[in-house]
Phi, psi and omega in degrees: 000316179297321180296322178294321178297315179297318179297317179296318178298320179297318179295321178296317179296320178297318179295319178298319179298315181294317180293320179297321179298332181267315188275323181220066182297139179231159180203145174257014183262019178281146177226150176282128183237155177200168176287120179241121183234154176264119179280127179229144179285156176277341183232159177266154177162183181269130177288125179253343181201129172257118192263358181227159176264162177298140180064030179274144175270127185232159176260166177300132179088358179294127177297133181260310176204162184236132173266144182312113185278351188302313179301326181283329174295319176297320180296322178295315179298319179295317180294322177296317179296318179295322180294315179296321179297320179295319179294321179294330180292339176251022176058052180228153176271127187265354186299313183294321182288323177301315179295319180294321179295320177297322178295322177296315179300313180297318180293323180292318177297317179296321179295316180298317179295318180294321180294317179299314181293323181292317178301319179294315180297321180293323176296320179291324180294324178298330180265004177077018183272342174228162183284161177295329178297321178293322178296316179296321179296321179295318177298318180296323178296320178294316179300317179295318179294321177297319179296319179295322178293317178300318179296317180295319178294324177295320177297320179294317178297321179297320179294323179291324180298325181294344178288341182095185184297330180288330185272329185293126180058026178291125183301322181295319179293318180298318180295318179293324179294319178296319178298318179294317180297319178296319179295319178294322179294318178297322179295318177297324182286352179293338174256115182270129184242163178289133181292330177193188183291134181178195182240133177261127181222171181056044180279107181249006181283153173210155179300137181098347180281137178264129179235150181261153177299133179085354180276126179303131184244332177198167183255136181239126179253121182293129179260005183254359179207118178218154181205173177248131175252120181237137179266120177245146176294156183301322181285353174274350187264005187301322183250359184283132179221154174305136182100347179297142179289146181224139169254133184237139177235111181274136175298330181284345180230071183295146175089355183232132179256131180254154182253136178218186179223147173291121181269319180196163177236129183300142181269353180189158176225164177285122182284344180082003180278141182250167179245141176216121182065026179084000181241151178288132181281132178290133181263113180279142177214145178246020181274148176292318181237132177293131180297145182291145174275144180245134182250130179291136175239130182264130183234136177241144180286143172292138182097359177069204184294336180294339182271353184287133176290143186291333184281354184276136180237159179299133182092355180293155184274142181223135171260132185233149170231120180261123180270074183293331179259019184083175182262347187262064175205156184302323181295317179293324176298317179297314180297320179295318179296319179296321180290326177293325174294321179294326179296329178285316181287347181294344175292341188267351182216000000 
């Protein structure tokens, strides 16, 4: 009789395990993810000043470090002299055009920065991470920057028209103008700034160090977009769909359960198979059971970035429960109860 009871209990536990895996799959393999980029300068030179500390929180446009601007200042002066000389060769006064050209360069840089920031804000708005008002403001900033660029270019064209028929569309003037604009752009690029709000880490720069253009100099972690990536077995994904409710328990915030939503499910992973001689190499294994494949699932917190706990860092561990079958069923109640019990015991480890 006892053996039948044990056997029946075992069968019930197996059924509960299988149902939980489908209706409310859970995993402790979640990690906190964010956009991590390597900041690199556009120009080469000697670092004369590092303006931020390691692991510092910065805003968009905050200066990070400065490359010796003197060579670029000389290049600007040389380009200005060459530009004025070219204008004089066609009997024109270059002061107004030099100023107008500088205005175009400044307006173009401002337009590019506004466009980059707007594209980023619109992507976040599509995912509900920023308000529509912020998205509209970003679009307005781009329109304003475009208008300023058009105005600056009109001023430059007007200055060129004053040169007369010899100056308008003169190839020598155009070449000198491009050289001046490039020199001004390089001078502006000598100060490297934060692309947007985030955290600067792995700062290994020091004054006197020479760095090359395009060489990674420090690591930047985006603070305007974060998500949780959790690996679920393939058989756990049968009922999981984007939009499903998720409960998350961060190791960094024990005792508190956060609510999120499934944002997307990866369509593929690297199988690890290699090619040799144009053919797939057979993978030998001596295991009784082939290990299960895990598929990444992307989860975002409800409430956007404002809902993120401050103590959570990129790479932190997260336990998740996905309510693929909804929350109003006994299996989901059981999974929810188990996670709440886990949230209490999370203080101990």
